[in-house]
N, C-alpha and C positions, 0 to 999 in steps of 0.2 A: 801206230802213234796217233793217227787221227781219231781212232775210237777212244783212246785214252784221254785225249783232249776233250772230246765230247762228254765222256763219262765224268770228267772232273767238274764239268759245269752243272751236273745234275743236283748237287746240294741246293742250288738256287731253286730248282723246281720242287724239291722236297719242302723247302721253307714255304714257298708260295702255296703248295698243295695243302700243307698242314694249316697254315694261317688263313688263307683266303677261302679255300674250299670248305674247311670245317666251319668257318664263320658263316658262309653262305648257307650251308646245310642246316645249321642250327638257327639261322636267321638272327644272329646276334654277334656283332663285331667286338663287343666288350668282354666276352667270356673267354676268348683265346688270347692269352698274353703273348706278346711278341717274343719274350724271353723263352717261353716253352717251345715255340715253333723253331727258334734258332738253336735251342739245345738239341732237339731231335735232328735238325739238319746238320749240325756240327758233328754229332756222333756218327751220322751217316757218312759225312765227308772223311772222317778218320778211317772208317771201315773200308771204304772203296779205294783209298789211297794205297799206293804200292810202297814196298819197303818194310823193314822191321817196325813193329808197333812203337818202339821207343823213338825211332826216327820220325814217324808220323806225328806223334805227340809233341816232339821237339819243334817241328815245323809249325804246328798249331800254336804252341806256346810262344814261339818267336813272333808269329803274326799278331797274337793278342798283346804281346809286349812291345810291339813296334812303337817307335817314338811318337809317330803321329797319332796312333791309337791312344797311347797314354796321355798325350797332350789333351785330347778330348776328354779323357777321364778326369784329369785335373780341373778342366773347365767345368765339367759337370759338378764336381765336388764343391768348388768354390761358388758356383752359381746357385747351387742348392742352399748353401750356408748364407749367401748374401740375400737370396729371395726370402728365406724364412726369418732372418733377423730383421730385414726391412719390414716384413709383414708384422712382426711382433712389436715393433716400436710405433706402428701406426702409419708407416710411410705410404702403403697402398691406399688406405682409407683417405688420407690427406690428398693424395694425387687424384683419386677418383672424384672427390668432392670438388676439386678445382676444375677438372675436366668437365664435369656435369654443369658447372657454372658458366664455363667459357664457350663450349660447343653446343649449339642448339640441337635438340633431339633429332630433328630431321636430317642434320648433317653429321650425326655422331659416327656412323659407319664410314662414310666418305672421309671424314676428318681424321679418323684413326688410320685409315689406309694411306692417306696423303702423308701423315706424320711418319709412318713406318717407311714409306718410299723415300722421303727426304732424309731421314736419319741413316738408313741403309746405304743410300747414295753417298752420303757424307762420310760414313764410317768405313764402308767397303766390306762389311762382314754381316752376313745374315744372322749368325749366332749371337753376336753382340746386340743386334737390334731386338732379337727375340728375348734375350735375357732382360733387357731394359723395359720392354713394352708389354710382353705377354702378362706379367703379373697385374699391370694396370688394367689391361683389357678384360681379364677375367674378374678383376675386382669390380669393374663396371657391370659386368654380366651378373654378378651376384647381387649387386644393389638394384639393378633394373629388371631382372628376371629374364634377360636374353640368354640364349644358349652360350655356354662357356666355350664349346668347341667352335662355334661360329665366330665368336669374338677373337679367339686365338688364331683362327684361320685368316682373319683380316690382317693381323700383324705378320704372320708367316708369309702371306702373299706379298705384302709390301717389302718384307725383308729380302725376298728373292729379286726384287726390282734392282736394288743396289748391288746385290751379289753378282748380278749379270752385267750391270752397266757401269758401275763405279770405276774410276781410273785407278783406285788403290785396291780393288778387289783382287784376290789371289787368282781367281778364274780368268779375269781380264789379263793379268800379267802373264799367266801360263799360256793363254790362247795367242796373244800377240807375239810372245817370244817364240812359240812353236812355228808360227806362220811368218815370222820376221817382218812384221808390219808395225806401223806406228799406232799408238793407242788412240790418238785422235781420229785416225782413219777407220779403225775398228768401231769406235763410238758412232761415227756418222753412219756406218753400215748397220750397226746394231739398233740405233734409234728408230730406223725405218720399220723394224720388226716390233720393237717394244712399244712404240707410241700407240699404234692401233689397239694393242692388247691392254695397256694400262688405261687408255681412254674408255674402252668398253667396260672394263671392270669398275672404273670410277663411276660411270653412269649407272651401272647395276646397283652400286651401293647408294647412290643418290635416290634412285627409284625405290629401293628397299627401305630407305629412310623416310620416304614420304608418309606423313601421317603418324610417324613415331613420336610419341609424347612421353618423355621421361617423367614418370609419375613420382619418382623419389625426390624428396626435398633434400638437396645436398647439405651436408653439415659444414662445419668450419674447415677451411683449408689452412691447416697450420703450416706456415711457411718453412719453419725449421725442418719439419718432417719430409719436405719435398727434396731436401738436399741430397739424399742417397741416389735418387734417379738422375737428378741434374748432374751430380758428380760423374756418374757413369757415362752420360751422354757427352759432357764437355771433355772429359779425359779421352774418350773414344775418338771424338772429333780431332783431338790434338795428336792422335796417333799412338797413344800409350798402349802397351801390351795388355790384352784382356785379362791375363792372370793377375797382373799387378793392379789393374783397375778394380777387379772383384775383391782382392785382398784389402785394398784401401777402403772399399765400400763397406766391408764387414767391420773394419775398425771404426769407421765413421758412424755406423749404426750403433755401436756400443756407446760412443760419446754422446750421441743424440739421446739414446735411451737413458743414460745417466743424468743428463741435463734435464730432460722432461719428466723423469721419473717413470718412464714406460717399462724399462727392464733394468735389472741389476746385473752384477757380474755373473752370478750363478745362472740366472735366467738366460743370459747371453750365451753361455756355454751350452746350456740345454737346447737353446734355439739352433745353434750351429749343428749340434748332433742330430736334431730332428730334420734339419734341412738336408744334411748329407744322407741320412737314412732314406729320405724321400726320393733320392736319386739312385738308390741301389739297383733297381730294375734296369735303369738306363745304362748304368755302368756295366752290368752283367751282359746286356745285349751288345754293347760296344766291344767288349772283350771277345765274346763269342763270334761276332761278325768279323773282327780282325783276324782271329784264328782260322775261321772257315775260309775267308778270302785268301789267306796265305796258302792253304792246301789247294785251292782252286788254281792259283797261279803256279804253284810247284808242279801240279799235275798237267800243266799245259792247257788249261781251260781257256785262259785269256788269249793265248797264242792261236788256239783253234778258232776262237771267235773272230779274231782279226783276219785270219786266213780265209774263213768262210765268207766274210763280207767283202773281201777284196779279190776273191778268186775270179770273178767274172769281169773284173776290170783289167784293162791292158796293163802289163807290167810297167811300173814307173821307169822312166829312162834313167840311165846312169848319171851320176853327178857330172856336171859340166857339159851336158848335152846342149845342142843348139836348138833353141825353141823354134826357130824359123824352119828347121828341117822336118818338124813333125807334120804328119798329115792333118788336114783340116778336121776339127772336132765339131760334131753337130751339137745343136742345142739339146737334143735328147740325151746325148752322151754326157754332156756337162751336167744335166739334171740328174742323170743316174749316178754320176760321181759324187755330186753334192748329197744325194739321198744316202749313198753308201757311207759317207763321212758322218752324216747325222745318225744313222743307225749304229755305226761303229762306236761313237762316243756315248750314245745312249745305253747300249748294252754293256760297254765298259763301266759306265757309271752304275748300272744295275749290279754289276759284279764287285765293284769296289766300295759302293756307298759313299763315295767322295768325289764331287765334281771336279775338283782341282787335280786329283790323282788320275781321274779318267782322261782329262785333257792332256796331261803330261804323258800318259801311257800311249795314246794314239796320235799325239801331235806330229811325230815324225812321219808316220804313214800318211796323215792328212796332207802334210806339205808335199810329199812325193806325188800323191794323187792329184793335188792341186796343180803342180807344175806340169805333170804329164797331160792333163786335160785343159790346161790354160785357164784355170779358174782364178777369180779375183781373190787374192790372199786375204784382204781385209774382210771380205764376205765370208770366206771359209772360217776365219777366226771368230766371226760373229756366230756362225753355225755351231762351231765347237762349244762356245760359251753358252749359247741359248739352249741348245738341246741337253747339255749336261745339267743346267739349272732346272730345266723342265722335268727331267727324270728325278733329280734330287728332291724336288718338291712333292713327288708322288710316291716315294718309297717309305714305308713305315719304319724302316730301320736306318734311315738317314739321320745325321746328327741334328738337323734343324727340327724335324718332326719329333724326334725323341726328346729334345730339349723342351719344345713347346708343350708336348703332352705331359711331361713331368711337372712343368711349372703350372699348367692349367688343371692338372689332376683329371684329365680325360684321356681316352685311348687315342692313339695316333690315327686309326681308321676313322674315328669320329671327326677329326680335323680335316682329313683328306677330302671328305665329301663336300666340304665348304670352300675348298681351295680354288676359287675362281681364277685367280691370276695365273698360276702355273698352267692350268688347262688352256686358258686363252692364249698364253705365250706359245705353247706347243702348237696349237692350231694355226696361229698366225705365222709362226716360223715355217711350218710345213707348207702353208699356202705360198709363202715367199719363194720357196724353191720351185714351185710349179708356175708361178706368175712370171712372165718375161720381164726383164729389167734392162735398163740401158747401161751399157758399159762404156767407159772412156777408152 
């Protein structure tokens, strides 16, 4: 049974081997599409799974058709249509012109990062922030000559700030519910980790912006054409569902296009089709990932992973145990327990490509380990959330990077190399486990 669980995890290694190793060997991360690597890994997952072929394919198909997977597909479809119709009416150009007029060249990088942090914190979703801001950032890149991957990475990094810290983020809700602690307490513990990371990255962007002179003379910022992005931000802040927001945005783009003469009815329909087509690769990767992950779970891969990481820890006490009757736990044991929880949620996120699902999957185990070793629940909730967001920001098949790469028109690997914030967040979070802290 243990060997089966370990074998079930190997499709992840096949994907990484095909994608990363091949890219390294040919010294080009642009030539290996993520979809190709996932297709090979998915075929391998079907072949190594047990049971009749029809049953294996059925499990794969059910995973690909999971409601959460399909929800992401619908978001991709609508985001593609919204982004393309907004571009065709001139919304990106108008927004870029306004940004270049308002933000000094030396503060352009730091200003965009701060904007992404603020919006993601307010909205509570990294995907929504990426949909709204990546087209603007890449539009600025095209006007100024900056790297499009670098500009997209600024937005993605800021988007993960809110995904990790916002009170309305699904990861925050999942982590606090799993650990049965208050959101405000988790926020206080989390801010100790986030603050140094975001400060360091903000300084990096300020330093990189020194001497930057935007040589492009911005054109006119047509106020009406700013409306699509303002609408997305305002409605997101109001808590409206992202699918409804994007649908309304597509309709508003048509009205603005008709009023300004930018596009007509036929052009609008053509623009929608082009936008959806541009998301085709992302949709395929999402479906393949969902199916492959379903086979991994069905084969016991995730169960094996959980067992392997908690095997060396003492068995959690039974429900209702007396905390006072437990033997004293050393600082080293507590550190080991926290590291195990961090590793557990990180690897679960690697296998599910969804930080919320990863937290929900291992949340019960994390609470048991926390109670057994006398860990601070709000601190453990912070560890769950932070490490899941750290890993989510570095996997090329995660929804955020797929969305950003699709909107920016660059490879996910090209964006990852510029993701300063997730790297800084991971390093600070790891250091926080080893650095002694005061407990009440």
